[in-house]
Structure formats: structure tokens, C-alpha cells
N, C-alpha and C positions, 0 to 999 in steps of 0.2 A: 724594756721597750725603749727604743732610741727616741731622741727629742723630736726628730722630723715626723715620725709616725704619730707620736703623741700630739704634736701640733696640728697635723692634718686631721686626726680624729676629733680633736677639740673644735676645730673650725667647722667640720661637717656637722657635728652635734649642735653647735651654735647656729648654723644656717638652718638646720631642721627646726629648731625651736622658734627662730624668727619667722620661718615660713608658716608654721602651724599657727602662731599668734596672728600673723597677717591674714591668713585664710579665715580664722574665726572672726576677726575684726570686720572683714568684708561681709560677713553674714549677719552682722548686727549694726544697728544705728542707735544713736543716743540723742535724746531730745530733752528739753526742759520746758516748764510752763512758768507763768507769772508768779506762782506761789513758791517756786524754788524746788519743786519736785522734779526728779529725773525719770525718764522712761527709757527702757532698753527694749528696742524693737528687734525681734528675731523672727522674721517672716510674719506668720499670723499670730505669734505669741508676743505679748507685751508685758513687761515686768515694771512695776512701779517701785522707785526708791524714794521715799519721802524726804523732804528737806530736813526734818528732824529724824534721824535714822534710829528709831527705837523699834526693835523687833520684839513683839509680844504676841504670843499665840501662833496660830497656823496661817499658812497661805491658802487662798481659795481661788479657783479658776472660774472666771465669768466669761461666758460666750456672748458676744454682741454682734448681731447681723444687721446691717443697714439696708432697709427696704425703701428708703426715701430717694428722691431724685438728686439730693445734694450730699456733698461730703459732710461727715460728722467729725468735727475737730476735737482732738484730745489735747494737743499742744499745737503751737504754731505750724509746725511742719509735719505733724503726726495726725493722720486722718483715717477714718474708715470710709472708703469709697462706696458709692451706691452698689448694691448687690454683692458686697464683700463682707467678710467677718473678721473679727479679732478675738483672740482669747486673752483676757487680761488677768494676770496673776496678782492678786491683792493680798496684802497682809491685813490683819484685823485692825491695825492702826491707820490704814490708808483711807483716803477718800478720793473719788474720781468725779470731776465735774466736766461735762461735755459742753460744747459751745451752744447747744440747743436748750440748755438749762437743766438737763437730766443730771442728777447727782446720786452717786452710789457711796454709801458709808456702812460701817458695821455698828450695830447697837450694843447695848450692855450685855446681852446674852449671845453675842457674836452672830446675830442674825443679820443678813444683808438688808439694809434699808434703802429704798429707792424713792427719791423725790422727783416727781414728774408732773410739773404744773400744767404742761400743755397736752397731757395724755398722749405721749408718743412711745410708750413702752408696752410691749405685749410679752408676757411670759411664755416660754416654750415648755411643753411636756408631751408625753405620750408619743404618738406617731410623728409629731412634728420634730422631735429630736433627730430622728432618722432623715426626715425630709430636708432639714437644714445641714445635715452632716455634723452634728454636735458630737465631739469625742466623749467617750464614756467617763473620763476622769473629771470632766467639767461639773461643778456643783450647781451652778445657776446658768440659765440660758434665756436670752431675751432677743426680741426683734425690735429695732427702732423703726417706727412707722410714721407717716405724716401726722401732723397735729390733729388731735381729737379722734384718732382711730385706734388708740391704745386701750389696754384693759382698764 
């Protein structure tokens, strides 16, 4: 193969790689919170990268639907708008604290623990999973409701 053909093929492959990386980067946004955690936002999917990157155990998907009139803030620029949802992929070492005081963590037995001092979380099950469009791979599903209306 002569040098010109090789150079042209190399450039085309290089441009293709750059194009694919740029296209994928446009489909995701990255945010951080005050605790140093990073969030990778890919549409309705949100991945948490903790400040101390220790991967132990499995990742779990949590569905959160916002039924309040206000945005629910995950990080400064990362919110769940009213009547929208996010699927958050959490590792068993992650914790998630929303601006309304709701906190999600994993306990000793890898059970999801929810701290909800204002009674704003309602668990979803049965026919409500279909009603809210919860994907089958999601392990836990919740609706964020106005204060004192949760489970």
C-alpha cells in the first residue's frame, strides 16, 4: 500500500473516531455536587460516580418520578422537572441526597434505605409500574409527591 493511500485511510479512521466520540459526548452531560460526586446524565438515565471511587457490589437502578410543582435538584444544574422521571444507577457504596431532604443509601444487607423526613416519597408497585412507564430492569420505583402526601 503506498504512503498516500495509507495516510488518507488513517485520516478517515481518525475523523470517524473523533466524530463518534463527539456524538456520544453530545448525548451525555456531566455534573458534580458539593460532596465531590459526579453525575453522568444520559437522557433519563443518571449514573453516579462517587468522590471516592470504590466499586463494591452491584449497581441498582432506581426510578424517580417528580409529581410536585417544583424541580427536584440532584446537583446544581441537574434536576428532575415536574411530571418527569429519571432512572438513577447507583452502586451499593453510593448515596443520593436530593434538595428536598430525601436521601437514598444502601444498608448492610444491600437493601435500599430511604430517609424521608417530610413524607414526600411513595413507593410504586403493581399496576402503577405500568402507569408511570417504569422499565422492567428497574429494581425500585418511587414517586416524589408534595410534603406529607408520601407513604
